[in-house]
PDB file of N, CA, C, O and CB in Angstrom:
ATOM      1  N   MET A   1      -1.603  18.401 -29.692  1.00  0.00           N
ATOM      2  CA  MET A   1      -1.563  17.665 -28.451  1.00  0.00           C
ATOM      3  C   MET A   1      -0.271  16.860 -28.338  1.00  0.00           C
ATOM      4  O   MET A   1       0.329  16.785 -27.266  1.00  0.00           O
ATOM      5  CB  MET A   1      -2.774  16.750 -28.343  1.00  0.00           C
ATOM      6  N   GLN A   2       0.146  16.268 -29.433  1.00  0.00           N
ATOM      7  CA  GLN A   2       1.372  15.472 -29.427  1.00  0.00           C
ATOM      8  C   GLN A   2       2.586  16.341 -29.116  1.00  0.00           C
ATOM      9  O   GLN A   2       3.539  15.876 -28.489  1.00  0.00           O
ATOM     10  CB  GLN A   2       1.560  14.767 -30.777  1.00  0.00           C
ATOM     11  N   GLU A   3       2.555  17.600 -29.551  1.00  0.00           N
ATOM     12  CA  GLU A   3       3.662  18.511 -29.266  1.00  0.00           C
ATOM     13  C   GLU A   3       3.801  18.760 -27.771  1.00  0.00           C
ATOM     14  O   GLU A   3       4.912  18.848 -27.248  1.00  0.00           O
ATOM     15  CB  GLU A   3       3.462  19.836 -29.999  1.00  0.00           C
ATOM     16  N   ILE A   4       2.677  18.871 -27.095  1.00  0.00           N
ATOM     17  CA  ILE A   4       2.697  19.083 -25.644  1.00  0.00           C
ATOM     18  C   ILE A   4       3.290  17.869 -24.942  1.00  0.00           C
ATOM     19  O   ILE A   4       4.126  18.010 -24.050  1.00  0.00           O
ATOM     20  CB  ILE A   4       1.275  19.367 -25.111  1.00  0.00           C
ATOM     21  N   ILE A   5       2.861  16.684 -25.343  1.00  0.00           N
ATOM     22  CA  ILE A   5       3.376  15.453 -24.739  1.00  0.00           C
ATOM     23  C   ILE A   5       4.866  15.308 -25.009  1.00  0.00           C
ATOM     24  O   ILE A   5       5.622  14.898 -24.128  1.00  0.00           O
ATOM     25  CB  ILE A   5       2.619  14.228 -25.276  1.00  0.00           C
ATOM     26  N   ASP A   6       5.285  15.639 -26.210  1.00  0.00           N
ATOM     27  CA  ASP A   6       6.702  15.539 -26.560  1.00  0.00           C
ATOM     28  C   ASP A   6       7.562  16.556 -25.812  1.00  0.00           C
ATOM     29  O   ASP A   6       8.749  16.316 -25.594  1.00  0.00           O
ATOM     30  CB  ASP A   6       6.878  15.725 -28.054  1.00  0.00           C
ATOM     31  N   SER A   7       6.980  17.683 -25.419  1.00  0.00           N
ATOM     32  CA  SER A   7       7.755  18.726 -24.748  1.00  0.00           C
ATOM     33  C   SER A   7       7.904  18.490 -23.244  1.00  0.00           C
ATOM     34  O   SER A   7       8.645  19.219 -22.584  1.00  0.00           O
ATOM     35  CB  SER A   7       7.109  20.066 -24.984  1.00  0.00           C
ATOM     36  N   ILE A   8       7.220  17.496 -22.693  1.00  0.00           N
ATOM     37  CA  ILE A   8       7.300  17.211 -21.258  1.00  0.00           C
ATOM     38  C   ILE A   8       8.649  16.578 -20.938  1.00  0.00           C
ATOM     39  O   ILE A   8       9.100  15.670 -21.635  1.00  0.00           O
ATOM     40  CB  ILE A   8       6.140  16.277 -20.811  1.00  0.00           C
ATOM     41  N   ASN A   9       9.283  17.063 -19.885  1.00  0.00           N
ATOM     42  CA  ASN A   9      10.548  16.491 -19.427  1.00  0.00           C
ATOM     43  C   ASN A   9      10.226  15.296 -18.524  1.00  0.00           C
ATOM     44  O   ASN A   9      10.004  15.460 -17.324  1.00  0.00           O
ATOM     45  CB  ASN A   9      11.423  17.564 -18.667  1.00  0.00           C
ATOM     46  N   TRP A  10      10.202  14.114 -19.099  1.00  0.00           N
ATOM     47  CA  TRP A  10       9.783  12.914 -18.372  1.00  0.00           C
ATOM     48  C   TRP A  10      10.758  12.523 -17.275  1.00  0.00           C
ATOM     49  O   TRP A  10      10.379  11.809 -16.347  1.00  0.00           O
ATOM     50  CB  TRP A  10       9.619  11.762 -19.331  1.00  0.00           C
ATOM     51  N   ALA A  11      12.001  12.971 -17.358  1.00  0.00           N
ATOM     52  CA  ALA A  11      12.977  12.675 -16.304  1.00  0.00           C
ATOM     53  C   ALA A  11      12.599  13.352 -14.991  1.00  0.00           C
ATOM     54  O   ALA A  11      12.980  12.881 -13.919  1.00  0.00           O
ATOM     55  CB  ALA A  11      14.376  13.121 -16.735  1.00  0.00           C
ATOM     56  N   ILE A  12      11.860  14.442 -15.067  1.00  0.00           N
ATOM     57  CA  ILE A  12      11.393  15.136 -13.865  1.00  0.00           C
ATOM     58  C   ILE A  12      10.008  14.644 -13.462  1.00  0.00           C
ATOM     59  O   ILE A  12       9.746  14.456 -12.274  1.00  0.00           O
ATOM     60  CB  ILE A  12      11.368  16.656 -14.093  1.00  0.00           C
ATOM     61  N   VAL A  13       9.138  14.437 -14.407  1.00  0.00           N
ATOM     62  CA  VAL A  13       7.749  14.085 -14.131  1.00  0.00           C
ATOM     63  C   VAL A  13       7.607  12.663 -13.583  1.00  0.00           C
ATOM     64  O   VAL A  13       6.808  12.440 -12.673  1.00  0.00           O
ATOM     65  CB  VAL A  13       6.921  14.232 -15.392  1.00  0.00           C
ATOM     66  N   THR A  14       8.350  11.714 -14.107  1.00  0.00           N
ATOM     67  CA  THR A  14       8.208  10.311 -13.708  1.00  0.00           C
ATOM     68  C   THR A  14       8.453  10.091 -12.221  1.00  0.00           C
ATOM     69  O   THR A  14       7.626   9.441 -11.581  1.00  0.00           O
ATOM     70  CB  THR A  14       9.159   9.452 -14.504  1.00  0.00           C
ATOM     71  N   PRO A  15       9.541  10.593 -11.628  1.00  0.00           N
ATOM     72  CA  PRO A  15       9.718  10.384 -10.180  1.00  0.00           C
ATOM     73  C   PRO A  15       8.613  11.022  -9.348  1.00  0.00           C
ATOM     74  O   PRO A  15       8.215  10.474  -8.320  1.00  0.00           O
ATOM     75  CB  PRO A  15      11.055  10.937  -9.739  1.00  0.00           C
ATOM     76  N   ILE A  16       8.119  12.171  -9.783  1.00  0.00           N
ATOM     77  CA  ILE A  16       7.028  12.830  -9.061  1.00  0.00           C
ATOM     78  C   ILE A  16       5.777  11.966  -9.096  1.00  0.00           C
ATOM     79  O   ILE A  16       5.109  11.809  -8.074  1.00  0.00           O
ATOM     80  CB  ILE A  16       6.735  14.220  -9.661  1.00  0.00           C
ATOM     81  N   LEU A  17       5.450  11.405 -10.248  1.00  0.00           N
ATOM     82  CA  LEU A  17       4.282  10.535 -10.365  1.00  0.00           C
ATOM     83  C   LEU A  17       4.442   9.270  -9.531  1.00  0.00           C
ATOM     84  O   LEU A  17       3.478   8.803  -8.923  1.00  0.00           O
ATOM     85  CB  LEU A  17       4.041  10.167 -11.825  1.00  0.00           C
ATOM     86  N   ILE A  18       5.643   8.715  -9.498  1.00  0.00           N
ATOM     87  CA  ILE A  18       5.886   7.513  -8.695  1.00  0.00           C
ATOM     88  C   ILE A  18       5.729   7.824  -7.209  1.00  0.00           C
ATOM     89  O   ILE A  18       5.096   7.059  -6.481  1.00  0.00           O
ATOM     90  CB  ILE A  18       7.295   6.945  -8.977  1.00  0.00           C
ATOM     91  N   ILE A  19       6.296   8.934  -6.754  1.00  0.00           N
ATOM     92  CA  ILE A  19       6.166   9.327  -5.349  1.00  0.00           C
ATOM     93  C   ILE A  19       4.710   9.581  -4.999  1.00  0.00           C
ATOM     94  O   ILE A  19       4.250   9.171  -3.933  1.00  0.00           O
ATOM     95  CB  ILE A  19       7.008  10.580  -5.055  1.00  0.00           C
ATOM     96  N   GLN A  20       3.984  10.247  -5.874  1.00  0.00           N
ATOM     97  CA  GLN A  20       2.567  10.525  -5.645  1.00  0.00           C
ATOM     98  C   GLN A  20       1.783   9.225  -5.519  1.00  0.00           C
ATOM     99  O   GLN A  20       0.956   9.089  -4.617  1.00  0.00           O
ATOM    100  CB  GLN A  20       1.992  11.386  -6.783  1.00  0.00           C
ATOM    101  N   GLY A  21       2.029   8.276  -6.407  1.00  0.00           N
ATOM    102  CA  GLY A  21       1.332   6.995  -6.360  1.00  0.00           C
ATOM    103  C   GLY A  21       1.664   6.198  -5.115  1.00  0.00           C
ATOM    104  O   GLY A  21       0.776   5.611  -4.497  1.00  0.00           O
ATOM    105  N   LEU A  22       2.944   6.170  -4.740  1.00  0.00           N
ATOM    106  CA  LEU A  22       3.347   5.450  -3.529  1.00  0.00           C
ATOM    107  C   LEU A  22       2.758   6.086  -2.276  1.00  0.00           C
ATOM    108  O   LEU A  22       2.328   5.379  -1.364  1.00  0.00           O
ATOM    109  CB  LEU A  22       4.869   5.408  -3.422  1.00  0.00           C
ATOM    110  N   LEU A  23       2.735   7.402  -2.227  1.00  0.00           N
ATOM    111  CA  LEU A  23       2.165   8.102  -1.082  1.00  0.00           C
ATOM    112  C   LEU A  23       0.678   7.782  -0.937  1.00  0.00           C
ATOM    113  O   LEU A  23       0.206   7.532   0.172  1.00  0.00           O
ATOM    114  CB  LEU A  23       2.372   9.616  -1.223  1.00  0.00           C
ATOM    115  N   ALA A  24      -0.054   7.787  -2.032  1.00  0.00           N
ATOM    116  CA  ALA A  24      -1.478   7.446  -1.996  1.00  0.00           C
ATOM    117  C   ALA A  24      -1.675   5.989  -1.589  1.00  0.00           C
ATOM    118  O   ALA A  24      -2.572   5.688  -0.801  1.00  0.00           O
ATOM    119  CB  ALA A  24      -2.130   7.706  -3.366  1.00  0.00           C
ATOM    120  N   LEU A  25      -0.854   5.084  -2.110  1.00  0.00           N
ATOM    121  CA  LEU A  25      -0.963   3.668  -1.769  1.00  0.00           C
ATOM    122  C   LEU A  25      -0.702   3.435  -0.287  1.00  0.00           C
ATOM    123  O   LEU A  25      -1.453   2.709   0.365  1.00  0.00           O
ATOM    124  CB  LEU A  25       0.011   2.844  -2.606  1.00  0.00           C
ATOM    125  N   VAL A  26       0.344   4.037   0.249  1.00  0.00           N
ATOM    126  CA  VAL A  26       0.661   3.883   1.671  1.00  0.00           C
ATOM    127  C   VAL A  26      -0.458   4.464   2.533  1.00  0.00           C
ATOM    128  O   VAL A  26      -0.827   3.871   3.546  1.00  0.00           O
ATOM    129  CB  VAL A  26       2.004   4.567   2.006  1.00  0.00           C
ATOM    130  N   ALA A  27      -0.996   5.607   2.145  1.00  0.00           N
ATOM    131  CA  ALA A  27      -2.094   6.215   2.905  1.00  0.00           C
ATOM    132  C   ALA A  27      -3.331   5.328   2.880  1.00  0.00           C
ATOM    133  O   ALA A  27      -3.985   5.160   3.910  1.00  0.00           O
ATOM    134  CB  ALA A  27      -2.434   7.603   2.344  1.00  0.00           C
ATOM    135  N   LEU A  28      -3.664   4.757   1.726  1.00  0.00           N
ATOM    136  CA  LEU A  28      -4.833   3.879   1.640  1.00  0.00           C
ATOM    137  C   LEU A  28      -4.625   2.594   2.437  1.00  0.00           C
ATOM    138  O   LEU A  28      -5.559   2.113   3.080  1.00  0.00           O
ATOM    139  CB  LEU A  28      -5.137   3.541   0.179  1.00  0.00           C
ATOM    140  N   LEU A  29      -3.425   2.036   2.407  1.00  0.00           N
ATOM    141  CA  LEU A  29      -3.148   0.834   3.201  1.00  0.00           C
ATOM    142  C   LEU A  29      -3.211   1.134   4.692  1.00  0.00           C
ATOM    143  O   LEU A  29      -3.746   0.337   5.463  1.00  0.00           O
ATOM    144  CB  LEU A  29      -1.774   0.260   2.841  1.00  0.00           C
ATOM    145  N   ASP A  30      -2.673   2.267   5.102  1.00  0.00           N
ATOM    146  CA  ASP A  30      -2.749   2.662   6.507  1.00  0.00           C
ATOM    147  C   ASP A  30      -4.195   2.890   6.929  1.00  0.00           C
ATOM    148  O   ASP A  30      -4.593   2.506   8.028  1.00  0.00           O
ATOM    149  CB  ASP A  30      -1.920   3.927   6.755  1.00  0.00           C
ATOM    150  N   LEU A  31      -4.967   3.506   6.069  1.00  0.00           N
ATOM    151  CA  LEU A  31      -6.380   3.739   6.351  1.00  0.00           C
ATOM    152  C   LEU A  31      -7.132   2.425   6.489  1.00  0.00           C
ATOM    153  O   LEU A  31      -7.991   2.297   7.362  1.00  0.00           O
ATOM    154  CB  LEU A  31      -7.010   4.592   5.253  1.00  0.00           C
ATOM    155  N   ALA A  32      -6.828   1.451   5.647  1.00  0.00           N
ATOM    156  CA  ALA A  32      -7.503   0.153   5.706  1.00  0.00           C
ATOM    157  C   ALA A  32      -7.185  -0.576   7.007  1.00  0.00           C
ATOM    158  O   ALA A  32      -8.044  -1.274   7.546  1.00  0.00           O
ATOM    159  CB  ALA A  32      -7.100  -0.712   4.508  1.00  0.00           C
ATOM    160  N   LYS A  33      -5.969  -0.425   7.517  1.00  0.00           N
ATOM    161  CA  LYS A  33      -5.572  -1.102   8.749  1.00  0.00           C
ATOM    162  C   LYS A  33      -6.020  -0.369  10.002  1.00  0.00           C
ATOM    163  O   LYS A  33      -6.095  -0.975  11.071  1.00  0.00           O
ATOM    164  CB  LYS A  33      -4.083  -1.271   8.778  1.00  0.00           C
ATOM    165  N   ALA A  34      -6.318   0.916   9.896  1.00  0.00           N
ATOM    166  CA  ALA A  34      -6.660   1.727  11.066  1.00  0.00           C
ATOM    167  C   ALA A  34      -8.010   1.314  11.638  1.00  0.00           C
ATOM    168  O   ALA A  34      -8.983   1.133  10.906  1.00  0.00           O
ATOM    169  CB  ALA A  34      -6.677   3.217  10.701  1.00  0.00           C
ATOM    170  N   GLU A  35      -8.050   1.168  12.961  1.00  0.00           N
ATOM    171  CA  GLU A  35      -9.314   0.836  13.617  1.00  0.00           C
ATOM    172  C   GLU A  35     -10.212   2.058  13.720  1.00  0.00           C
ATOM    173  O   GLU A  35     -11.431   1.944  13.595  1.00  0.00           O
ATOM    174  CB  GLU A  35      -9.059   0.255  15.009  1.00  0.00           C
ATOM    175  N   SER A  36      -9.623   3.223  13.945  1.00  0.00           N
ATOM    176  CA  SER A  36     -10.419   4.446  14.015  1.00  0.00           C
ATOM    177  C   SER A  36      -9.638   5.582  13.365  1.00  0.00           C
ATOM    178  O   SER A  36      -8.407   5.592  13.352  1.00  0.00           O
ATOM    179  CB  SER A  36     -10.783   4.795  15.490  1.00  0.00           C
ATOM    180  N   THR A  37     -10.385   6.533  12.830  1.00  0.00           N
ATOM    181  CA  THR A  37      -9.790   7.710  12.199  1.00  0.00           C
ATOM    182  C   THR A  37     -10.556   8.941  12.647  1.00  0.00           C
ATOM    183  O   THR A  37     -11.631   8.829  13.237  1.00  0.00           O
ATOM    184  CB  THR A  37      -9.797   7.586  10.646  1.00  0.00           C
ATOM    185  N   ASN A  38     -10.016  10.096  12.375  1.00  0.00           N
ATOM    186  CA  ASN A  38     -10.720  11.354  12.636  1.00  0.00           C
ATOM    187  C   ASN A  38     -11.631  11.632  11.448  1.00  0.00           C
ATOM    188  O   ASN A  38     -11.231  12.310  10.502  1.00  0.00           O
ATOM    189  CB  ASN A  38      -9.714  12.544  12.873  1.00  0.00           C
ATOM    190  N   GLY A  39     -12.835  11.119  11.494  1.00  0.00           N
ATOM    191  CA  GLY A  39     -13.777  11.209  10.387  1.00  0.00           C
ATOM    192  C   GLY A  39     -14.029   9.825   9.822  1.00  0.00           C
ATOM    193  O   GLY A  39     -13.379   8.857  10.218  1.00  0.00           O
ATOM    194  N   SER A  40     -14.970   9.729   8.898  1.00  0.00           N
ATOM    195  CA  SER A  40     -15.298   8.423   8.332  1.00  0.00           C
ATOM    196  C   SER A  40     -14.211   7.969   7.360  1.00  0.00           C
ATOM    197  O   SER A  40     -13.528   8.782   6.738  1.00  0.00           O
ATOM    198  CB  SER A  40     -16.663   8.471   7.621  1.00  0.00           C
ATOM    199  N   LYS A  41     -14.072   6.657   7.247  1.00  0.00           N
ATOM    200  CA  LYS A  41     -13.058   6.115   6.342  1.00  0.00           C
ATOM    201  C   LYS A  41     -13.373   6.458   4.893  1.00  0.00           C
ATOM    202  O   LYS A  41     -12.458   6.716   4.110  1.00  0.00           O
ATOM    203  CB  LYS A  41     -12.952   4.599   6.508  1.00  0.00           C
ATOM    204  N   TRP A  42     -14.653   6.465   4.520  1.00  0.00           N
ATOM    205  CA  TRP A  42     -15.021   6.791   3.136  1.00  0.00           C
ATOM    206  C   TRP A  42     -14.632   8.215   2.780  1.00  0.00           C
ATOM    207  O   TRP A  42     -14.203   8.493   1.661  1.00  0.00           O
ATOM    208  CB  TRP A  42     -16.523   6.596   2.921  1.00  0.00           C
ATOM    209  N   MET A  43     -14.785   9.116   3.746  1.00  0.00           N
ATOM    210  CA  MET A  43     -14.390  10.503   3.505  1.00  0.00           C
ATOM    211  C   MET A  43     -12.893  10.572   3.211  1.00  0.00           C
ATOM    212  O   MET A  43     -12.469  11.285   2.302  1.00  0.00           O
ATOM    213  CB  MET A  43     -14.748  11.397   4.722  1.00  0.00           C
ATOM    214  N   TRP A  44     -12.094   9.833   3.978  1.00  0.00           N
ATOM    215  CA  TRP A  44     -10.648   9.848   3.784  1.00  0.00           C
ATOM    216  C   TRP A  44     -10.245   9.179   2.481  1.00  0.00           C
ATOM    217  O   TRP A  44      -9.277   9.602   1.850  1.00  0.00           O
ATOM    218  CB  TRP A  44      -9.957   9.166   4.947  1.00  0.00           C
ATOM    219  N   VAL A  45     -10.961   8.149   2.066  1.00  0.00           N
ATOM    220  CA  VAL A  45     -10.670   7.527   0.768  1.00  0.00           C
ATOM    221  C   VAL A  45     -10.843   8.561  -0.344  1.00  0.00           C
ATOM    222  O   VAL A  45      -9.993   8.681  -1.226  1.00  0.00           O
ATOM    223  CB  VAL A  45     -11.596   6.295   0.520  1.00  0.00           C
ATOM    224  N   PHE A  46     -11.946   9.304  -0.297  1.00  0.00           N
ATOM    225  CA  PHE A  46     -12.178  10.327  -1.322  1.00  0.00           C
ATOM    226  C   PHE A  46     -11.111  11.420  -1.278  1.00  0.00           C
ATOM    227  O   PHE A  46     -10.639  11.865  -2.324  1.00  0.00           O
ATOM    228  CB  PHE A  46     -13.566  10.948  -1.143  1.00  0.00           C
ATOM    229  N   ILE A  47     -10.731  11.851  -0.088  1.00  0.00           N
ATOM    230  CA  ILE A  47      -9.707  12.894   0.026  1.00  0.00           C
ATOM    231  C   ILE A  47      -8.372  12.395  -0.506  1.00  0.00           C
ATOM    232  O   ILE A  47      -7.697  13.103  -1.253  1.00  0.00           O
ATOM    233  CB  ILE A  47      -9.558  13.350   1.488  1.00  0.00           C
ATOM    234  N   ILE A  48      -7.985  11.173  -0.123  1.00  0.00           N
ATOM    235  CA  ILE A  48      -6.699  10.617  -0.560  1.00  0.00           C
ATOM    236  C   ILE A  48      -6.665  10.458  -2.076  1.00  0.00           C
ATOM    237  O   ILE A  48      -5.675  10.808  -2.718  1.00  0.00           O
ATOM    238  CB  ILE A  48      -6.436   9.260   0.120  1.00  0.00           C
ATOM    239  N   VAL A  49      -7.740   9.933  -2.645  1.00  0.00           N
ATOM    240  CA  VAL A  49      -7.756   9.638  -4.080  1.00  0.00           C
ATOM    241  C   VAL A  49      -7.970  10.896  -4.926  1.00  0.00           C
ATOM    242  O   VAL A  49      -7.299  11.081  -5.941  1.00  0.00           O
ATOM    243  CB  VAL A  49      -8.849   8.618  -4.388  1.00  0.00           C
ATOM    244  N   LEU A  50      -8.886  11.748  -4.520  1.00  0.00           N
ATOM    245  CA  LEU A  50      -9.246  12.891  -5.362  1.00  0.00           C
ATOM    246  C   LEU A  50      -8.348  14.109  -5.170  1.00  0.00           C
ATOM    247  O   LEU A  50      -8.252  14.946  -6.068  1.00  0.00           O
ATOM    248  CB  LEU A  50     -10.662  13.282  -5.089  1.00  0.00           C
ATOM    249  N   ALA A  51      -7.695  14.224  -4.029  1.00  0.00           N
ATOM    250  CA  ALA A  51      -6.848  15.394  -3.794  1.00  0.00           C
ATOM    251  C   ALA A  51      -5.401  15.138  -4.195  1.00  0.00           C
ATOM    252  O   ALA A  51      -4.517  15.934  -3.878  1.00  0.00           O
ATOM    253  CB  ALA A  51      -6.911  15.802  -2.330  1.00  0.00           C
ATOM    254  N   ASN A  52      -5.156  14.031  -4.889  1.00  0.00           N
ATOM    255  CA  ASN A  52      -3.829  13.679  -5.399  1.00  0.00           C
ATOM    256  C   ASN A  52      -2.739  13.776  -4.338  1.00  0.00           C
ATOM    257  O   ASN A  52      -2.836  13.106  -3.310  1.00  0.00           O
ATOM    258  CB  ASN A  52      -3.475  14.571  -6.560  1.00  0.00           C
ATOM    259  N   THR A  53      -1.730  14.568  -4.547  1.00  0.00           N
ATOM    260  CA  THR A  53      -0.573  14.590  -3.652  1.00  0.00           C
ATOM    261  C   THR A  53      -0.909  15.134  -2.272  1.00  0.00           C
ATOM    262  O   THR A  53      -0.414  14.606  -1.276  1.00  0.00           O
ATOM    263  CB  THR A  53       0.532  15.415  -4.261  1.00  0.00           C
ATOM    264  N   ILE A  54      -1.717  16.150  -2.181  1.00  0.00           N
ATOM    265  CA  ILE A  54      -2.003  16.767  -0.893  1.00  0.00           C
ATOM    266  C   ILE A  54      -2.956  15.915  -0.046  1.00  0.00           C
ATOM    267  O   ILE A  54      -2.923  16.003   1.181  1.00  0.00           O
ATOM    268  CB  ILE A  54      -2.595  18.153  -1.105  1.00  0.00           C
ATOM    269  N   GLY A  55      -3.799  15.096  -0.674  1.00  0.00           N
ATOM    270  CA  GLY A  55      -4.746  14.262   0.067  1.00  0.00           C
ATOM    271  C   GLY A  55      -4.089  13.305   1.041  1.00  0.00           C
ATOM    272  O   GLY A  55      -4.464  13.288   2.214  1.00  0.00           O
ATOM    273  N   PRO A  56      -3.117  12.499   0.601  1.00  0.00           N
ATOM    274  CA  PRO A  56      -2.441  11.615   1.554  1.00  0.00           C
ATOM    275  C   PRO A  56      -1.714  12.376   2.659  1.00  0.00           C
ATOM    276  O   PRO A  56      -1.676  11.920   3.802  1.00  0.00           O
ATOM    277  CB  PRO A  56      -1.458  10.734   0.822  1.00  0.00           C
ATOM    278  N   ILE A  57      -1.143  13.521   2.331  1.00  0.00           N
ATOM    279  CA  ILE A  57      -0.449  14.315   3.348  1.00  0.00           C
ATOM    280  C   ILE A  57      -1.443  14.812   4.390  1.00  0.00           C
ATOM    281  O   ILE A  57      -1.160  14.767   5.587  1.00  0.00           O
ATOM    282  CB  ILE A  57       0.294  15.506   2.701  1.00  0.00           C
ATOM    283  N   ILE A  58      -2.604  15.284   3.945  1.00  0.00           N
ATOM    284  CA  ILE A  58      -3.647  15.721   4.873  1.00  0.00           C
ATOM    285  C   ILE A  58      -4.088  14.559   5.753  1.00  0.00           C
ATOM    286  O   ILE A  58      -4.297  14.735   6.953  1.00  0.00           O
ATOM    287  CB  ILE A  58      -4.854  16.302   4.105  1.00  0.00           C
ATOM    288  N   TYR A  59      -4.232  13.366   5.164  1.00  0.00           N
ATOM    289  CA  TYR A  59      -4.627  12.198   5.953  1.00  0.00           C
ATOM    290  C   TYR A  59      -3.604  11.907   7.045  1.00  0.00           C
ATOM    291  O   TYR A  59      -3.979  11.695   8.198  1.00  0.00           O
ATOM    292  CB  TYR A  59      -4.794  10.970   5.047  1.00  0.00           C
ATOM    293  N   PHE A  60      -2.318  11.893   6.699  1.00  0.00           N
ATOM    294  CA  PHE A  60      -1.292  11.575   7.690  1.00  0.00           C
ATOM    295  C   PHE A  60      -1.201  12.637   8.784  1.00  0.00           C
ATOM    296  O   PHE A  60      -0.849  12.314   9.918  1.00  0.00           O
ATOM    297  CB  PHE A  60       0.057  11.422   7.009  1.00  0.00           C
ATOM    298  N   ILE A  61      -1.508  13.884   8.473  1.00  0.00           N
ATOM    299  CA  ILE A  61      -1.435  14.950   9.472  1.00  0.00           C
ATOM    300  C   ILE A  61      -2.706  15.019  10.321  1.00  0.00           C
ATOM    301  O   ILE A  61      -2.625  15.139  11.544  1.00  0.00           O
ATOM    302  CB  ILE A  61      -1.194  16.294   8.789  1.00  0.00           C
ATOM    303  N   ILE A  62      -3.875  14.944   9.685  1.00  0.00           N
ATOM    304  CA  ILE A  62      -5.143  15.165  10.382  1.00  0.00           C
ATOM    305  C   ILE A  62      -5.932  13.880  10.609  1.00  0.00           C
ATOM    306  O   ILE A  62      -6.526  13.697  11.671  1.00  0.00           O
ATOM    307  CB  ILE A  62      -5.987  16.139   9.604  1.00  0.00           C
ATOM    308  N   GLY A  63      -5.941  13.001   9.630  1.00  0.00           N
ATOM    309  CA  GLY A  63      -6.865  11.871   9.645  1.00  0.00           C
ATOM    310  C   GLY A  63      -6.524  10.725  10.566  1.00  0.00           C
ATOM    311  O   GLY A  63      -7.419  10.046  11.071  1.00  0.00           O
ATOM    312  N   ARG A  64      -5.244  10.499  10.794  1.00  0.00           N
ATOM    313  CA  ARG A  64      -4.853   9.368  11.630  1.00  0.00           C
ATOM    314  C   ARG A  64      -5.249   9.629  13.067  1.00  0.00           C
ATOM    315  O   ARG A  64      -5.017  10.713  13.601  1.00  0.00           O
ATOM    316  CB  ARG A  64      -3.343   9.104  11.530  1.00  0.00           C
ATOM    317  N   SER A  65      -5.843   8.637  13.683  1.00  0.00           N
ATOM    318  CA  SER A  65      -6.240   8.740  15.081  1.00  0.00           C
ATOM    319  C   SER A  65      -5.007   8.598  15.959  1.00  0.00           C
ATOM    320  O   SER A  65      -4.146   7.760  15.689  1.00  0.00           O
ATOM    321  CB  SER A  65      -7.300   7.668  15.441  1.00  0.00           C
ATOM    322  N   ARG A  66      -4.917   9.384  16.977  1.00  0.00           N
ATOM    323  CA  ARG A  66      -3.751   9.377  17.874  1.00  0.00           C
ATOM    324  C   ARG A  66      -4.024   8.514  19.103  1.00  0.00           C
ATOM    325  O   ARG A  66      -3.998   9.017  20.226  1.00  0.00           O
ATOM    326  CB  ARG A  66      -3.388  10.818  18.308  1.00  0.00           C
ATOM    327  N   ASP A  67      -4.284   7.234  18.908  1.00  0.00           N
ATOM    328  CA  ASP A  67      -4.590   6.328  20.038  1.00  0.00           C
ATOM    329  C   ASP A  67      -3.391   6.011  20.861  1.00  0.00           C
ATOM    330  O   ASP A  67      -3.492   5.267  21.837  1.00  0.00           O
ATOM    331  CB  ASP A  67      -5.186   5.049  19.545  1.00  0.00           C
TER     332      ASP A  67
END
């Protein structure tokens, strides 16, 4: 297991993880401030958190209400 961890190129992985975390954080903050969404807020929380990178993108494309 340690060999696998040692073989990871952290210079590539770290920025991806940071972007993924920031994207999820921004999506969750936007969801918290939104008065209405396309679907329930709890559903979007699960999609954003459990679908990792694609979840926040799906929320911004489909979930945000176009008021």
